[in-house]
C-alpha positions as CSV (number, residue, x, y, z in Angstrom):
1,M,82.7,110.9,127.1
2,Q,83.2,108.4,124.2
3,N,80.7,110.4,121.9
4,I,82.9,113.5,122.7
5,L,85.9,111.9,121.9
6,I,84.4,110.4,118.6
7,E,83.1,114.1,117.6
8,V,86.8,115.6,118.4
9,F,88.5,112.9,116.3
10,H,86.2,113.8,113.5
11,Y,87.1,117.6,113.3
12,L,90.8,116.8,113.8
13,M,90.7,114.5,110.9
14,I,89.3,117.3,108.8
15,L,91.8,119.6,110.1
16,F,94.7,117.4,109.5
17,M,93.4,116.6,106.1
18,T,93.3,120.3,105.3
19,I,96.9,120.9,106.6
20,Y,98.3,117.7,104.7
21,T,96.6,119.3,101.3
22,Y,98.0,122.8,102.0
23,Q,101.5,121.1,102.4
24,S,101.2,119.4,99.3
25,F,101.0,122.5,97.3
26,S,103.4,124.7,99.5
27,Y,106.0,122.0,98.4
28,F,106.1,123.3,95.0
29,G,107.3,126.6,96.3
30,K,110.4,125.3,98.3
31,K,113.6,126.0,96.6
32,T,115.9,123.5,98.6
33,E,115.7,120.1,99.2
34,E,115.9,120.4,102.9
35,K,112.7,122.5,103.0
36,R,110.9,120.0,100.7
37,K,112.0,117.0,103.3
38,K,110.4,119.0,106.0
39,V,107.2,119.4,104.1
40,V,106.9,115.7,103.6
41,I,107.9,114.9,107.3
42,R,104.9,117.2,108.3
43,Q,102.5,115.4,105.7
44,N,103.7,112.1,107.3
45,I,102.7,113.4,110.7
46,C,99.2,114.1,109.3
47,L,99.0,110.8,107.5
48,F,99.6,108.8,110.7
49,S,97.2,111.1,112.8
50,I,94.4,110.9,110.2
51,H,95.1,107.0,110.1
52,F,94.9,106.7,113.9
53,F,91.8,109.0,114.5
54,A,89.9,107.1,111.7
55,Y,90.4,103.8,113.4
56,I,90.2,104.7,116.9
57,T,86.9,106.1,116.1
58,E,85.8,102.9,114.4
59,F,87.1,100.9,117.3
60,L,85.0,102.9,119.7
61,I,81.9,102.6,117.8
62,T,82.0,99.0,116.9
63,G,84.5,97.5,119.7
64,N,85.6,95.2,117.2
65,E,89.1,94.0,118.4
66,N,90.3,92.8,115.1
67,L,90.5,96.6,113.8
68,I,93.3,97.1,116.2
69,L,95.5,94.4,114.6
70,L,94.6,95.5,111.0
71,Y,95.4,99.1,112.2
72,G,98.9,98.0,113.6
73,A,99.6,96.0,110.4
74,Q,98.8,99.2,108.3
75,V,100.9,101.3,110.4
76,V,103.8,98.8,110.0
77,Y,103.0,98.8,106.3
78,F,103.5,102.5,105.9
79,I,106.7,102.7,107.9
80,L,108.2,100.0,105.9
81,T,107.2,101.3,102.5
82,I,108.4,105.0,103.1
83,T,111.6,103.9,104.7
84,F,112.3,101.3,102.0
85,F,111.9,103.8,99.0
86,Q,113.8,106.4,100.9
87,I,116.9,104.0,101.3
88,A,116.4,102.1,98.1
89,Y,115.4,104.9,95.7
90,P,116.6,108.1,97.4
91,E,115.9,110.0,93.9
92,A,112.6,109.0,93.7
93,S,109.7,111.6,94.7
94,K,109.1,111.5,98.4
95,M,106.0,113.7,97.7
96,L,104.4,111.3,95.4
97,M,105.1,108.4,97.9
98,S,103.3,110.6,100.7
99,H,100.4,111.0,98.3
100,M,100.1,107.2,97.5
101,C,100.2,106.5,101.5
102,M,97.6,108.9,102.0
103,L,95.3,107.9,99.5
104,L,95.7,104.2,100.4
105,A,95.0,105.2,104.2
106,I,91.9,106.7,103.4
107,G,90.7,103.6,101.1
108,F,91.7,101.5,104.1
109,F,89.7,102.9,106.8
110,M,86.6,103.8,104.5
111,L,86.5,100.1,103.4
112,T,86.9,99.0,107.0
113,R,83.9,101.1,107.8
114,L,81.8,99.6,104.9
115,Q,83.2,96.0,105.4
116,F,85.8,94.8,107.5
117,G,86.5,91.6,105.5
118,M,86.7,93.6,102.2
119,A,89.2,96.1,103.9
120,L,91.4,93.1,105.2
121,K,91.4,91.6,101.6
122,Q,92.3,95.2,100.1
123,F,95.2,95.4,102.7
124,I,96.6,91.8,101.7
125,I,96.3,93.0,98.2
126,V,98.2,96.2,98.6
127,A,101.1,94.6,100.8
128,G,101.7,92.0,98.5
129,G,101.4,94.3,95.3
130,T,103.8,96.7,96.9
131,L,106.4,94.1,97.4
132,L,106.1,93.0,93.7
133,V,106.4,96.4,92.4
134,S,109.1,97.7,94.6
135,V,111.7,96.1,92.1
136,I,110.1,98.0,89.3
137,P,112.3,101.2,89.5
138,Y,115.4,99.0,89.5
139,I,114.3,97.0,86.5
140,M,113.8,100.2,84.6
141,K,117.2,101.4,85.4
142,K,118.9,98.4,84.3
143,M,116.8,97.3,81.3
144,K,117.2,99.8,78.5
145,I,115.8,97.4,76.0
146,L,112.5,98.3,77.4
147,R,112.1,101.0,74.8
148,K,112.8,98.8,71.9
149,M,109.8,96.4,72.5
150,A,107.1,98.5,70.8
151,W,105.5,95.8,68.9
152,V,106.0,93.3,71.9
153,Y,103.6,95.8,74.0
154,G,101.2,96.2,70.9
155,V,100.8,92.6,70.2
156,L,100.6,91.4,73.8
157,G,97.6,93.8,74.7
158,I,95.7,92.8,71.8
159,V,96.2,89.1,72.4
160,L,95.2,89.4,75.9
161,L,92.0,91.5,75.1
162,A,91.2,88.9,72.3
163,I,91.5,86.0,74.8
164,V,88.9,87.8,77.1
165,L,86.4,88.5,74.4
166,A,86.8,84.7,73.2
167,T,86.7,83.0,76.5
168,A,85.5,85.2,79.4
169,E,82.3,84.8,80.9
170,S,80.0,88.1,81.2
171,T,80.0,90.0,84.5
172,N,77.1,92.7,84.6
173,G,76.7,92.4,80.9
174,A,80.5,92.8,80.1
175,K,83.6,90.6,79.5
176,L,86.1,91.6,81.9
177,F,87.9,88.8,83.7
178,L,90.0,85.8,82.8
179,S,90.2,83.0,85.1
180,L,93.3,80.7,85.9
181,G,91.9,78.1,88.3
182,P,91.0,79.8,91.6
183,I,92.7,83.3,90.3
184,S,90.8,85.7,88.1
185,F,92.1,89.0,86.7
186,Q,90.9,91.9,84.5
187,P,93.6,92.2,81.9
188,S,92.4,95.5,80.4
189,E,93.7,97.0,83.7
190,F,97.4,96.0,82.8
191,V,96.8,96.5,79.1
192,K,96.5,100.2,79.7
193,I,100.1,100.3,80.9
194,T,101.5,98.1,77.9
195,F,99.3,100.4,75.5
196,V,101.2,103.4,77.0
197,F,104.6,101.7,76.5
198,F,103.6,100.9,72.9
199,V,102.7,104.4,71.9
200,A,105.6,106.0,73.7
201,A,108.1,103.6,71.9
202,V,106.6,103.9,68.5
203,F,106.7,107.8,68.7
204,E,110.3,107.6,70.0
205,Q,111.2,106.3,66.3
206,G,109.5,109.4,64.9
207,T,106.2,111.3,64.6
208,G,105.3,111.3,60.9
209,F,102.1,110.2,59.5
210,L,103.3,106.6,59.1
211,Q,104.0,106.3,62.8
212,V,100.6,108.0,63.5
213,L,98.9,105.3,61.3
214,K,100.7,102.3,63.0
215,T,99.6,103.6,66.3
216,A,96.1,104.4,65.2
217,I,95.6,100.8,63.8
218,V,96.8,99.2,66.9
219,A,94.8,101.6,69.2
220,A,91.8,100.9,66.9
221,C,92.3,97.1,67.7
222,H,92.4,97.6,71.3
223,V,89.4,99.8,71.6
224,L,87.3,97.5,69.4
225,L,88.0,94.4,71.3
226,L,87.0,96.3,74.4
227,V,83.7,97.5,72.8
228,F,82.9,93.9,71.7
229,S,83.4,92.9,75.2
230,K,81.2,95.7,76.2
231,D,83.9,97.2,78.2
232,L,82.9,100.6,77.2
233,G,84.6,102.6,80.1
234,G,87.9,100.8,79.2
235,A,87.3,101.8,75.6
236,L,86.6,105.4,76.7
237,I,90.0,105.4,78.7
238,F,92.1,104.0,75.8
239,S,90.8,106.3,73.4
240,L,91.5,109.3,75.3
241,I,94.8,108.3,76.1
242,Y,95.7,107.7,72.5
243,I,94.3,111.1,71.5
244,L,96.1,112.9,74.0
245,M,99.6,111.0,73.3
246,V,99.2,111.5,69.7
247,Y,98.6,115.3,70.1
248,V,101.4,116.0,72.4
249,A,104.0,113.8,70.3
250,T,103.0,115.6,67.0
251,K,102.0,118.9,68.4
252,K,99.2,118.9,65.6
253,S,95.8,120.0,66.5
254,I,94.3,118.2,63.8
255,Y,94.6,114.9,65.6
256,L,93.2,116.2,68.9
257,F,90.2,117.7,67.4
258,G,89.8,115.0,64.8
259,G,90.2,112.2,67.6
260,L,87.6,114.0,69.8
261,L,85.2,114.5,66.9
262,L,85.6,110.7,66.1
263,G,85.2,109.8,69.7
264,S,82.0,112.0,70.0
265,G,80.7,110.1,66.9
266,A,81.5,106.7,68.6
267,A,79.7,107.7,71.7
268,C,76.5,108.2,69.8
269,I,76.6,105.1,68.0
270,A,77.3,103.3,71.5
271,Y,74.2,105.0,72.9
272,Q,72.2,103.4,69.9
273,L,73.5,100.0,70.3
274,F,74.0,99.3,73.8
275,D,71.1,99.2,76.4
276,H,73.3,99.8,79.3
277,V,74.7,103.0,77.8
278,K,71.1,104.4,77.3
279,T,70.5,103.3,80.9
280,R,73.4,105.3,82.3
281,V,72.6,108.6,79.9
282,T,69.1,108.4,81.1
283,A,70.2,108.1,84.8
284,W,72.5,111.0,84.2
285,I,70.1,113.4,82.5
286,D,67.3,113.0,84.8
287,P,67.7,110.6,87.5
288,W,64.7,111.6,89.5
289,S,62.4,110.6,87.0
290,V,63.6,107.0,87.3
291,I,64.8,107.0,90.7
292,D,63.4,103.6,91.5
293,T,65.0,101.9,88.8
294,K,67.8,103.5,86.5
295,G,68.6,106.5,88.6
296,Y,68.6,104.8,92.1
297,Q,72.5,104.5,92.2
298,I,73.1,108.2,91.0
299,A,70.3,109.6,93.1
300,Q,71.7,107.9,96.3
301,S,75.1,109.2,95.4
302,L,73.7,112.6,95.3
303,F,71.7,112.1,98.6
304,A,74.9,111.1,100.4
305,I,76.9,114.0,99.1
306,G,74.2,116.4,100.0
307,T,73.9,115.0,103.5
308,G,77.6,115.3,104.2
309,R,77.6,118.9,103.4
310,W,81.2,120.5,104.3
311,L,82.0,118.8,107.7
312,G,80.2,115.3,107.0
313,V,78.1,113.4,109.5
314,G,81.0,111.4,111.0
315,L,82.0,107.7,110.5
316,Y,79.2,105.3,111.0
317,Q,76.8,108.0,111.0
318,G,75.7,108.1,107.3
319,S,74.2,105.4,105.2
320,P,76.6,104.9,102.4
321,G,75.3,101.1,102.2
322,Q,72.4,102.5,100.4
323,I,74.4,103.1,97.3
324,P,74.8,100.1,95.2
325,I,78.5,99.1,94.5
326,V,79.7,101.9,96.9
327,E,83.1,100.4,97.7
328,Q,84.1,100.5,94.1
329,D,82.3,103.1,91.7
330,F,81.0,105.7,94.4
331,I,83.3,105.5,97.3
332,F,83.9,109.1,96.9
333,S,80.2,109.7,97.9
334,A,80.7,107.6,100.9
335,I,83.7,109.9,101.7
336,V,81.7,113.1,101.4
337,E,79.0,111.7,103.3
338,E,80.7,110.9,106.3
339,L,83.9,113.1,106.4
340,G,82.4,116.1,104.7
341,G,82.8,118.1,101.4
342,I,86.1,119.7,102.6
343,V,87.7,116.2,103.0
344,G,86.2,115.5,99.6
345,I,87.9,118.6,98.1
346,C,91.2,117.6,99.8
347,V,90.9,114.3,98.2
348,I,90.4,115.7,94.8
349,L,93.4,118.2,95.4
350,I,95.7,115.2,96.5
351,C,94.7,113.4,93.1
352,L,95.6,116.6,91.2
353,G,98.8,116.6,93.3
354,C,99.7,113.1,91.9
355,L,98.8,114.2,88.4
356,L,100.9,117.3,88.7
357,L,103.9,115.2,89.9
358,F,103.3,112.8,87.0
359,L,103.5,115.5,84.6
360,N,106.5,117.2,86.3
361,V,108.7,113.9,85.4
362,A,107.2,114.4,81.7
363,L,108.5,117.7,81.6
364,Q,111.9,116.9,83.2
365,S,112.7,113.9,81.2
366,K,115.4,114.2,78.6
367,S,114.4,111.1,76.8
368,N,111.4,111.3,74.5
369,F,110.5,107.7,75.4
370,Y,110.4,108.5,79.0
371,R,108.7,111.8,78.7
372,L,105.8,110.2,76.5
373,M,105.6,107.2,78.9
374,A,105.3,109.7,81.9
375,L,102.3,111.7,79.9
376,G,100.6,108.4,78.9
377,L,100.5,107.3,82.6
378,S,99.5,110.8,83.6
379,C,96.6,110.6,81.2
380,T,95.6,107.2,82.5
381,Y,95.7,108.2,86.1
382,G,93.9,111.7,85.3
383,I,91.2,110.3,83.2
384,Q,90.3,107.6,85.6
385,V,90.1,109.9,88.7
386,F,88.0,112.4,86.6
387,L,85.5,109.7,85.3
388,T,85.2,108.2,88.9
389,I,84.4,111.6,90.8
390,G,82.7,113.0,87.8
391,G,80.2,110.1,87.8
392,A,79.5,110.1,91.5
393,M,78.7,113.8,91.3
394,K,76.6,113.6,88.1
395,F,79.0,115.8,86.2
396,I,79.2,113.1,83.6
397,P,77.6,109.8,83.2
398,S,78.7,106.8,85.4
399,T,81.3,104.8,83.8
400,G,81.9,101.9,86.3
401,V,85.6,103.0,87.0
402,T,87.2,102.8,90.0
403,L,88.9,105.7,92.1
404,P,92.7,104.8,92.0
405,L,94.2,103.6,95.4
406,I,91.0,104.2,97.3
407,S,88.2,102.1,95.7
408,Y,88.1,98.3,96.5
409,G,89.6,96.1,93.6
410,K,92.5,94.0,93.4
411,N,93.1,94.5,89.6
412,S,92.6,98.2,89.6
413,M,94.9,98.2,92.9
414,L,97.7,96.3,91.6
415,S,97.8,98.3,88.1
416,T,97.7,101.5,89.8
417,L,100.7,100.6,92.2
418,I,102.6,99.3,89.0
419,V,101.8,102.8,87.7
420,F,103.1,104.7,90.6
421,S,106.3,102.4,90.7
422,I,107.0,103.1,86.9
423,I,106.9,107.1,87.8
424,Q,109.1,106.6,90.6
425,G,111.4,104.8,88.3
426,L,111.2,107.7,85.8
427,Y,112.0,110.2,88.5
428,I,115.1,108.4,88.8
429,L,115.6,108.2,85.0
430,K,114.7,111.8,84.2
431,G,118.0,113.1,83.6
432,E,119.1,110.3,81.3
433,K,118.9,111.0,77.4
434,E,118.2,108.5,74.6
435,S,121.2,106.0,74.2
């Protein structure tokens, strides 16, 4: 009987995930606010159902009573978060909040399946982080001075990255973390946000050649510091963010194609200079020829995705633990293996839905500063999703980037929660002009 229930819950998760994803895109076709609210309500029903089916399955298989407590705490978190934002910020995007909670729920139960202690830490980080970032929309509405602090953002980012380069210890060959007593954090995750603020604030003043030159110099400083720290994934993200923001702000194709050309040249140089770049490119081109060494991680990822096929093998029925660092870089592979390709596609579409909502607020903003800020954060989020899922599927070389809101990692999680909260603030402010 237990096995039958587990199997039923597995297919119900796939069904409700499909319904949720369909509702995500039907939302854009609804003309009235009342109809849109009904869509979000149906999505929330799917969210809590999927979350319940996942945890009851894990409890039936493991018998771990601590799962019940963790599940209950997460339900309370989702209810309080959704309710608070609806009351405190009625003009914020309810659909974006729904997507955020769904991606968090997937991350919670997948991490619980991989390692309970890791899931517990992630939940504590999310709960505390949500409490902290919940005031960001209010701060953005009250502090108009944010747009006048361009050089504060630029200098702060450079200083933080320089401190990392000078003082941080190497982790897997790269300098990433600053330690303050028992607390360690990865500044580059948060500097991405200040960098977007810097570029948006400078281009609000004008988009002439002088402004482009100023931002280019500061951007180069950020990227070079990341390269010297051997955080090449971060350097790639910063470069792409800058190129796209410059192109949209100036509407000149020369900056787009020139930036991509320079970036391609820099990538070739990085391949020659850094051994771990050669390792990742070799593993990407032909992982099977080096499956015992360089290609082991990507090969196991592809095995997992292939094993899952369309419907997945079921929670605890796969072997995601065979993939090194599966809880961070390759959690998408674990999702596909145990929940199936259909759920994997739904995850991609939900992430795409988030990106569309990000871009939607950029298109609706009357303030050039808010518009460019939303665009930059859209690029940050979209690039990170693409790099993570593309790396797991061998579409591109692995970059060591986490999947926002799903992968384990306190710094990535906190920075993503900040980004989502900023976007909610921009939804509230989108009707305001420069003052």
